[in-house]
Steps between C-alpha positions, in 0.01 A plus 500: 500500500603853434506720826514864513705612796581817679872471509590229235286601197327215327622166620420143354397311818446119514165388628656327793634825631149653549399515864127518608391703793126397527434790747751743350743691727400723779389828333511334161216244530396536140832373360558131516763413249875576579849389418829542697748706286858612554787641298716203417815711449481641857365182663821454698511863614148509657233267632216719420254374243175649363165342535349617189132505416421333166169686479625852572854591368548782738442280816841366604599452861853467614528183699780322707554161662491577879798297562704736292436766775462310819643171630162352594148570380229278657155658457215359691229406248171313558493186266155591366648829366730296274212306353494694171851371440372133499666274763859635473802311628728727704779468243269624224415837682679795380476820709557857372468826656377816326738794520491881476815629322543879548778699343696483835612130509538520882124537523407184306235293695343159466159412614551204741143519622329403169724244314428374154487117516521286176455126466772427240333162416157642415612861400224640733572784734347715781599795702411475871527703814694297747437488876861570607499821690872541458487509121462868397325639188813722438815293580812700415684279245815706483564492872436122518735418215773712647463316833514166315814613311669601831417159664643326188815713525457679165 
């Protein structure tokens, strides 16, 4: 399928790359078809991808794997909230966090409170609000990555 995207122009996309969000995303409930896109040339430089709507070219959210910014991410989720994904095995679950990326990179945040969860086996996804009180809506990515680098001795 030919997908029109916000940052990559028109892209040929294999059908198996299409993700379905039956309820859409929070605030974007009318859009249910997405794909994860990234710049292959800069893949090693960044772990940020784009969750691109396949129905609205201007809707593309920057997303990141939570383990790229924290050492542990264990959201508390009621099993029935994952029912739209089928009956996913833990190893099939992919967690992503939506980000805000202002011009000042020290102020980049990720929403740890409302992860995007994808069943890699069925290509179905949901966005949920987790019960963990210690997961903020605006988690400072820059500060966390700097702390992780310090611990790693970089």
